[in-house]
N, C-alpha and C positions, 0 to 999 in steps of 0.2 A: 596461898593466902598472902604471901609476901608481895605478890604482884598485884593483888586486888586494891590495896591501899593507894599505891601510886596511880593505878589506872583510874580509880574513883576520883582522886584529886585532879587528874588530867581532864576527866570528863566534866567535873564541876567548873574548872577553870575555862574550858572551851565553851560551856554554856554561858557563863558570865561575859566572856569576850564576845560571843555571838550576839547577846542582848545589847551590849555596849555599842557594837558596830552599827546596829539598827537605829540608834538614837540620833536625833537631829541636834547638832551642837547649838543651833540657833534657838532651840526651844528650851530656854532656861526657865524652870518653873518660877513663877513670881508669887511671893507671899501675898500680893495685893489682889489677885484675882478673886472676885466675888466678895471683896471687902471694900469699905469706904476708901475713896481716893485720899492719899496723903494731902496735907494742907498745901495750898499754893497761895502765897501772899507775896507778890513781887512787883517791882515797878515795871512799866511797859518799856519796850525798847525805844520807841519814838518819843515818849514823853515820860521821863522818870518822876514827874510829879503825880502821875496817875498810877494806880496799882490794879492788878488783876488778882482775883481770888476765886476759890471754888464756888463760893456763894453766888458770884456773878454768872455762873454757868448752870446752876441748878434748874431743873425743870425741863431740860432737853438733853439728849445725848450729845456728846462732843468728842473730838479727837484731840489728843495732845501729842505733838510731834517734837521730840527733843533733837536739836540740831546745832551746828556751829559752822561758821564760815571756814574754819581750818579743817573741817571734816570732808575727806575725799568721798566717802560713801554717801554723805548727805547730798552731794551734788548728783549722785546716781539717782536718787529717789525724788529729787526736787520737782522735776517736770511732772511726775505722777501727781504730786500734791497741787501743782499749779493747774493741771487739767481738772482734777477733782474739785478744786475750789470753785470752779465756774458753775457747778451744779447747785451750789448754795444749799445742800441737803442738811448739813449740820455744821455748827461752828468748828472751825479748824484753828486750834490754838497752838502757837509755836512756843517752845521753851528754848530760848537761845542760851546755850550752856557753855560757861567758862570761855567767853569770847569777848573781844574788844567791840564796843558798841559801833564804832566807825567801820570796822571790818564787816560786821554783820549787816549794817545798813548798805554798804557798798555791794556786798554779795547779793542782797535782795534787789538792789537797783539793777544789777547786771542780769540776774536770772529770773526776776519777777517775784512778787510777794503774794503767796497763796493764803496767808494767814489772816484771819479776822482780827486777831490780836496776838501780840508777842510779849511774853514774859521774859524779862532780862535777868538771868541768873549768873552774874559775873563770878561769884565765889564758888558756885556749884552746890550750894547748900540745899536748894530745892531738888536738884538732881539726886543728891544723896537720899533725901527723904522719899523720893519716888523709886529708889532702888536702881538707878541708872548704872549700868555696867560700862557703857560707852555710847557714843553717838554714832549713828542715829538710833533712836528707839521711839516706838509709837504705841500709844495707849488708846483704847476706846473706853469711854466712861458713859454710863447710862444716866438717865434723867434724875435719878436719886443720888447720883454721885458715887456710884459703885463701879470699880474697875472691872470690866468684862473681858478685856483682851490686852495682851502685851506682845509686841513684835520687836525683836532685837535685830538690828541690822537694817539695811535699806529695804524699804517696802518695794516689792516688784509689782508690775502690772497685774500678774495673776493673784498675788496676795490681796491687792486692793479689790479686784473683781470677784474673787472666789471666797474671801474670808471677811474683809473689813466691811464692804458695802452690804453683803447679806446680813451681817451682824447688826449694822446700823438700821437696816430696814426692819429687822425683827424688833429691835429696841424701840423704834418709832411706832410700830404697830401695836406693841404691848404697852406703850406709855400713853 
């Protein structure tokens, strides 16, 4: 009997460890999935007298990509968005996060600008509202303004091809 309790604790610990090792650390559950997208009311990067808000995007699915010029991983995924933007399937909105405007503009000049519009979040307040852990992060929002998907880290070609594009096609055919 005195060996059963330690053995039971060991088995329970091994089960929890095994479950934890199978989890993907990039899949951080988002409280926004299947809920209305947080408010977005920011000046645009190229003209701070203009603003962008969620209401500008209602009626069609869209992608929000949170990025910054100082972000090494953002550079990794950038060409994927440049390629995707040529399809003009859905609006691609950039959220420039905690960045200097001149640095962000220079970065886009160098690497290309895939975004239909870019919100400028110098203080990071919108990023906080959206639950951003760090950049890059990508969200898919449906035509009703509901968050349907969140990807933490750089989007890979396979994530774009196997997850994001099929989801957008589904949202477009349902909408």
